[in-house]
C-alpha positions, 0 to 999 in steps of 0.5 A: 417359555419365560418364567412367568405367569398369567391368567384371569380372576373373576370378581363376582358378588352382589351389587354394592358389595365392593367389587370395583373398589377391590379391583382398583385396590388390587391394580393400584389405580382406578380402572372401574366405575365406583359409586354409592349406587348398586348395579353400576358396573354394567360390563366386565372391566378388565383390571390388570394387577402385577405381582412379581412376575405374575400377571393377574387380570381381574374381571370385574363383573356386574353384580349378581341379582334378581334380574327384571329387565333385558339389561339386567339378565344381560348383566347377570349372565355376563358376571356368571360367564366371567366366572366360568372362564376364570382361573380363579373366582372371588366372591366378595361379600359385604360383611357390614350388611350381612352382619347387620341382617344376622342381628336383626338390624338390617335395612331393605338394602342390607337384606337385599344384598344377603339375598343376592349373596345367597344367590351367588352361593347357590350359583357356585353350588349348582355349577360345582365351582369353589371360590375364594371368599372375601369379607369386604368392609371389615373395618366397620365391624367389631372383631368378635362379629367376624368369627360367627359370620366367617363360620356360617359362610364357610359351612356352605361349602363353596369357599376354599379360602377366606380373606378378611379385607377392607378395600378402602383401607387396603387391609388384607388386599396384599394377602389376597393378591399373593393367593391369586398370584399363586393361582395363576398358570404358567404363561407369558404375560397377556398385556404389557407390564405397564397397562392397568386395564383392558378397556378402550379409552373412549369407553372409560371416558364415558364410564367416568362421566356416568360415575359423575351423573350418578354421583350428582343425581343419585336420587333423582335419576335412578339407573335411567342414563347412559353415557356414549363418547361420540368423538375423540379428537387429539389436538395439536397441543397434545390435548384431547376434545372429547364429545359425549351424549348422556342419554335418558329415557323421559323428557322430564329427566332432561331438565334434571341432568341440565339443572337451573341454567345448566349448573348441573351439567356444568358441575358434572362435566367439571368433575369428569373432566378433572378426573379424565385429565388425571387418568389419561395425563393430558388436558381434556376439552369436554363437551356434554349433551343430553338426549331423550331416547326412550328405551335406550336400554333395548338397543342391540348395538348398545349392548354390543358396545358394552360387551353384553349379550342382547338376547340374554 
């Protein structure tokens, strides 16, 4: 067998802890959706990072949180399944949020983040698993705040190693990558060396558009939308024609996505097209439609398409 290593590292944690940003930083390019909204990663996206002769398949799992509906339950189950099947588990914690709460300054979102962190810790204990702790967003903290934060988390007994990281600035990412590399088993590479993600292009295109919808309408349209790529056609000049449908739950949400005179959907399309051209390396002709579909998040086929279990 060739002297190579390859394996899986599951990235778990509370929603909005910075998991997707960390995966993108480890891979070296964007493979996972990143927005200001929590719970934006709905299914595991496999980013592929190379470290010398070692291939690390990073499973960016949906956040672990208290589920309230079918989609929530499927997402949380997917996160834990990713952890169960991995050679290494990385628990990402928003250090800024946890520090604020420890000092009595956290808002509702910070407190919810800490509650979800604790849910992950209890889940790891129950499963008898240890994880690598990544304290993320350390660039926002004063250095003397890190030691007590690290000590309190280390006392939980579920962490084998602790890394201080800023996914956005790149601090600590190389050290974490080296550690993950050392934990991968001897194996032939699982993917071609130049492949950055295990996600179909049409699915990635839908994720890009969904990200732009969230960025544009994060207050007006909380989680009530989904995007599907209906057609992907390569044209003679090397460009690609993509037709996508944005699903919303209620009639009142359709004009929100369209905007006055279609201005909002045009802006969403322009931003999505620009990023797709950068990601796919060709000219993109993007056509978007908005459709009202009540209960789109109860559609069994859509769960299968996202790699989630409908009966979670």
